[in-house]
C-alpha positions as CSV (number, residue, x, y, z in Angstrom):
1,M,-49.2,-146.5,-165.7
2,S,-47.7,-149.2,-168.3
3,P,-43.9,-150.0,-167.8
4,H,-43.1,-148.4,-170.9
5,K,-44.6,-145.2,-169.7
6,M,-43.3,-145.2,-166.1
7,P,-40.3,-142.9,-165.1
8,P,-36.8,-144.1,-164.4
9,S,-36.3,-145.9,-161.4
10,M,-34.0,-144.3,-158.7
11,R,-31.8,-147.4,-159.5
12,Q,-31.8,-146.4,-163.5
13,R,-30.7,-142.8,-162.5
14,R,-28.0,-143.9,-160.3
15,L,-26.6,-146.2,-162.7
16,G,-26.7,-143.5,-165.5
17,A,-25.1,-141.1,-162.9
18,E,-22.4,-143.4,-162.2
19,L,-21.7,-143.9,-165.9
20,R,-21.6,-140.2,-166.3
21,R,-19.0,-139.8,-163.4
22,L,-16.9,-142.4,-165.2
23,R,-17.0,-140.5,-168.5
24,E,-16.2,-137.2,-166.6
25,L,-13.2,-138.8,-164.7
26,A,-12.0,-140.0,-168.2
27,D,-12.4,-136.3,-169.6
28,L,-14.5,-137.7,-172.6
29,S,-17.4,-135.6,-174.1
30,V,-20.5,-137.0,-174.5
31,T,-20.0,-137.3,-178.0
32,E,-16.4,-138.8,-177.9
33,A,-17.9,-141.4,-175.4
34,A,-20.2,-142.3,-178.0
35,A,-18.0,-142.7,-180.8
36,L,-16.1,-145.1,-178.7
37,E,-19.0,-147.3,-178.4
38,G,-20.5,-146.9,-181.7
39,S,-23.5,-145.0,-180.5
40,T,-24.8,-141.3,-180.7
41,Q,-24.9,-138.5,-178.4
42,P,-28.5,-138.3,-177.6
43,R,-28.6,-142.2,-177.2
44,L,-25.6,-141.9,-174.6
45,S,-27.5,-138.7,-172.9
46,S,-30.5,-140.8,-172.3
47,I,-28.5,-143.8,-170.9
48,E,-26.9,-141.0,-168.5
49,A,-30.1,-139.7,-167.5
50,G,-31.4,-143.1,-166.7
51,R,-34.1,-142.9,-169.4
52,Y,-32.7,-145.7,-171.6
53,A,-32.1,-149.3,-170.3
54,V,-28.7,-150.7,-171.0
55,G,-27.6,-154.5,-170.5
56,A,-24.8,-155.8,-168.2
57,D,-22.5,-156.4,-171.2
58,R,-22.7,-152.7,-172.5
59,V,-22.1,-151.4,-169.0
60,R,-18.9,-153.6,-168.5
61,A,-17.6,-152.3,-171.8
62,M,-18.5,-148.6,-171.3
63,A,-16.8,-148.6,-167.7
64,R,-13.8,-150.2,-169.5
65,N,-13.9,-147.5,-172.2
66,Y,-13.4,-145.0,-169.7
67,G,-10.4,-146.8,-168.1
68,C,-12.2,-147.9,-165.0
69,M,-10.2,-150.7,-163.6
70,D,-12.2,-151.6,-160.2
71,E,-13.7,-154.8,-161.0
72,A,-16.0,-155.0,-158.1
73,Y,-17.3,-151.6,-158.7
74,I,-17.8,-152.5,-162.5
75,E,-19.7,-156.1,-161.4
76,A,-21.8,-153.9,-159.0
77,L,-22.9,-151.4,-161.8
78,A,-23.5,-154.4,-164.3
79,E,-26.2,-155.7,-161.6
80,M,-28.0,-152.7,-161.6
81,T,-28.9,-153.0,-165.6
82,G,-32.5,-153.9,-167.0
83,G,-35.2,-151.8,-167.7
84,R,-37.9,-150.5,-165.4
85,V,-39.1,-153.1,-162.9
86,R,-42.2,-152.9,-161.1
87,G,-41.9,-153.2,-157.5
88,W,-44.6,-153.4,-154.6
89,W,-44.0,-149.8,-154.0
90,D,-45.3,-148.6,-157.5
91,E,-48.9,-149.6,-156.4
92,Y,-48.8,-146.4,-154.2
93,R,-47.4,-144.6,-157.2
94,E,-50.8,-142.5,-157.5
95,R,-51.2,-141.9,-153.9
96,L,-48.1,-141.2,-152.2
97,P,-45.0,-139.0,-153.4
98,A,-42.6,-140.2,-155.6
99,D,-39.7,-139.7,-153.0
100,A,-41.3,-142.2,-150.8
101,L,-41.3,-145.0,-153.5
102,E,-37.6,-144.2,-153.9
103,L,-37.0,-144.9,-150.2
104,A,-38.9,-148.0,-150.6
105,E,-36.7,-149.1,-153.7
106,A,-33.5,-148.3,-152.1
107,E,-34.5,-150.2,-149.3
108,H,-35.1,-153.2,-151.3
109,H,-31.9,-153.1,-152.9
110,T,-29.9,-152.4,-149.7
111,A,-26.8,-154.5,-148.4
112,A,-27.0,-153.0,-145.1
113,F,-29.0,-150.5,-143.1
114,R,-27.6,-147.9,-140.6
115,Y,-30.0,-145.3,-138.9
116,A,-29.4,-142.4,-136.4
117,T,-32.4,-140.8,-134.9
118,M,-33.0,-137.9,-132.3
119,A,-36.7,-137.6,-131.6
120,H,-38.3,-140.5,-133.7
121,I,-38.2,-144.1,-134.1
122,P,-37.0,-145.1,-137.7
123,G,-39.9,-146.3,-139.9
124,L,-38.7,-149.9,-140.5
125,L,-38.8,-150.4,-136.7
126,Q,-42.2,-148.7,-136.1
127,T,-45.5,-150.4,-134.9
128,R,-48.7,-149.5,-136.8
129,A,-50.1,-147.7,-134.2
130,H,-46.9,-145.5,-133.7
131,A,-46.7,-145.0,-137.6
132,Y,-50.2,-143.6,-137.2
133,A,-49.7,-141.4,-134.3
134,V,-46.6,-139.9,-136.2
135,I,-48.0,-139.5,-139.7
136,A,-51.5,-137.9,-138.1
137,D,-49.2,-135.0,-136.5
138,A,-47.8,-133.9,-140.0
139,V,-48.6,-130.4,-140.7
140,P,-50.6,-129.7,-142.7
141,P,-52.5,-132.5,-141.7
142,F,-53.6,-135.4,-144.0
143,H,-57.0,-136.6,-144.4
144,P,-57.7,-139.9,-142.6
145,P,-57.5,-142.2,-145.9
146,A,-54.3,-140.5,-146.9
147,I,-53.2,-141.4,-143.2
148,E,-54.0,-145.1,-143.8
149,H,-52.1,-145.1,-147.4
150,R,-48.9,-143.9,-145.6
151,V,-49.2,-146.3,-142.6
152,S,-50.0,-149.4,-144.7
153,F,-47.0,-148.0,-147.3
154,R,-44.6,-147.8,-143.9
155,I,-45.7,-151.1,-142.4
156,K,-45.1,-152.7,-145.9
157,R,-41.8,-151.6,-146.5
158,Q,-40.7,-153.5,-143.0
159,E,-40.8,-156.9,-145.2
160,V,-37.2,-156.3,-146.0
161,L,-36.5,-157.4,-142.4
162,Y,-38.6,-160.6,-142.6
163,R,-36.9,-162.0,-146.0
164,E,-35.0,-164.9,-146.4
165,D,-31.7,-163.4,-146.4
166,P,-32.2,-160.0,-144.7
167,A,-29.7,-157.3,-145.0
168,P,-28.1,-156.3,-141.3
169,L,-29.7,-153.2,-139.6
170,T,-27.9,-151.0,-137.0
171,A,-30.2,-148.3,-135.6
172,I,-28.7,-145.6,-133.1
173,L,-31.4,-144.2,-131.2
174,H,-31.5,-141.2,-128.9
175,E,-33.3,-141.6,-125.2
176,T,-35.0,-138.3,-126.6
177,G,-36.7,-140.7,-129.1
178,L,-37.7,-143.1,-126.5
179,R,-39.9,-140.9,-124.5
180,M,-41.5,-138.7,-127.2
181,G,-44.7,-140.4,-126.1
182,F,-46.6,-140.8,-129.8
183,G,-49.9,-142.0,-129.3
184,G,-50.1,-142.0,-125.6
185,P,-48.8,-144.3,-123.0
186,E,-50.2,-147.4,-124.3
187,T,-49.0,-147.0,-127.7
188,S,-45.4,-145.8,-126.5
189,R,-45.0,-148.9,-124.2
190,A,-46.1,-151.3,-127.0
191,Q,-43.6,-149.6,-129.3
192,L,-40.8,-149.9,-126.8
193,E,-41.6,-153.6,-126.4
194,H,-41.5,-153.8,-130.3
195,L,-38.0,-152.7,-130.1
196,L,-37.1,-155.0,-127.5
197,Q,-38.4,-157.9,-129.7
198,V,-36.6,-156.7,-132.8
199,S,-33.3,-156.2,-131.3
200,E,-33.2,-160.0,-130.3
201,M,-33.5,-160.6,-134.5
202,P,-29.9,-161.7,-135.6
203,H,-29.4,-159.3,-138.0
204,V,-30.9,-156.2,-136.0
205,T,-28.5,-154.1,-133.8
206,I,-30.2,-151.2,-131.4
207,R,-27.9,-148.9,-129.8
208,V,-29.3,-146.1,-127.5
209,I,-27.4,-142.8,-126.6
210,P,-28.8,-141.9,-123.1
211,F,-29.2,-138.3,-121.5
212,G,-26.0,-136.9,-120.5
213,V,-23.7,-137.8,-123.3
214,G,-23.6,-134.1,-124.5
215,S,-23.1,-133.0,-127.8
216,Y,-22.1,-135.2,-130.7
217,P,-22.0,-134.9,-134.8
218,S,-25.3,-134.5,-136.5
219,S,-27.1,-134.6,-133.1
220,G,-30.2,-132.7,-134.6
221,A,-30.9,-134.7,-137.7
222,G,-32.1,-138.1,-138.9
223,V,-29.6,-140.3,-140.9
224,T,-30.4,-143.2,-143.1
225,Y,-27.2,-144.9,-144.4
226,L,-28.4,-147.4,-147.2
227,A,-25.2,-149.6,-148.4
228,G,-24.6,-150.8,-151.8
229,R,-23.0,-153.8,-153.0
230,V,-19.9,-151.7,-153.1
231,P,-19.4,-148.6,-151.1
232,E,-19.3,-146.3,-154.0
233,L,-22.8,-147.2,-154.7
234,D,-24.0,-146.2,-151.0
235,T,-26.9,-143.3,-150.5
236,V,-27.7,-141.3,-147.5
237,Q,-31.4,-140.3,-147.0
238,L,-31.7,-137.4,-144.7
239,D,-35.2,-136.4,-143.1
240,T,-36.3,-133.0,-143.9
241,D,-39.4,-130.9,-143.6
242,H,-40.4,-131.3,-147.2
243,G,-39.5,-135.1,-147.4
244,P,-36.4,-137.1,-147.8
245,A,-33.4,-135.9,-149.3
246,F,-30.9,-138.5,-151.0
247,L,-27.3,-138.0,-151.2
248,D,-24.6,-140.1,-153.0
249,T,-21.4,-138.1,-153.8
250,R,-18.1,-139.4,-152.5
251,P,-17.4,-136.7,-150.0
252,Q,-20.9,-136.8,-148.9
253,L,-21.0,-140.3,-147.9
254,A,-17.4,-140.2,-146.5
255,K,-18.9,-137.7,-144.2
256,Y,-22.0,-139.5,-142.9
257,R,-19.7,-142.6,-142.3
258,I,-17.7,-140.5,-140.1
259,V,-20.8,-138.9,-138.3
260,L,-22.5,-142.5,-137.8
261,D,-19.1,-143.9,-136.8
262,S,-19.0,-141.5,-134.1
263,M,-22.6,-141.7,-133.0
264,E,-22.0,-145.3,-132.4
265,T,-19.1,-144.6,-130.4
266,C,-21.4,-142.1,-128.0
267,S,-24.1,-145.1,-127.7
268,L,-24.4,-147.9,-125.1
269,T,-23.8,-151.4,-125.9
270,P,-26.6,-153.5,-127.6
271,A,-27.3,-155.1,-123.8
272,K,-27.4,-151.9,-122.0
273,S,-29.4,-150.4,-124.6
274,R,-32.1,-153.1,-124.2
275,D,-31.7,-152.2,-120.2
276,L,-32.4,-148.8,-120.9
277,I,-35.3,-149.6,-123.3
278,H,-36.7,-151.7,-120.3
279,R,-36.4,-149.0,-117.9
280,V,-38.1,-146.1,-120.0
281,R,-40.9,-149.0,-120.9
282,R,-41.6,-149.3,-117.2
283,E,-41.5,-145.3,-116.4
284,L,-44.0,-144.7,-119.0
């Protein structure tokens, strides 16, 4: 698929949605806003849908037309401009669903990662064998080539942890996830050893909620919090049976910041978390 025929990226759609939000806060119709910048209603609608690329200066002008005075937010929006840029994830466009590609794109631009999981290890921290075992358990089951595509995609996503200036990552895992046993004892021990190794990386923090803590907010769901350059551009991704769901409204972001803060309070320190991972590994 050629770049000009490719659908808007997640980043383009988010920029358009933020510009629409600013326009609505200014109580301007599309026609009124278009007149302010000497454009047309169809053109502005295409910008807000992410279908028409805009430059940084134009975004700055639009934000100021809408009365926005938050310079950090305006500059963060300006950084999101430009046309559809092909990323490595586009190699999988014909093989994987669009929401998987959008997750990889969001991770590529993330300023900081926060994960909270109950029964699974976050994809960015999985070994290949663990990832294969998890994906092979999908319902309905995938054919072997499809499993391989998904495993290679998941491992490729992990490059964000090893680039020159990696974003900090905090993962809050429940002890349940350490003991699930995906792929059998050998695979599980190797996965726990991998967690211990990555936890020694300066930008990675792993914390474990042990059995016995009791209930805590959102105790059954997996949460991925992807920080933008400014808090207004953060994104929450939730794991669901039908694929990842993305949330980005201000109330949703505020809720999940509170949820993750509460879960982190329930977790062990990084040092005690490593001790628990060591113990579980010996017991497998």
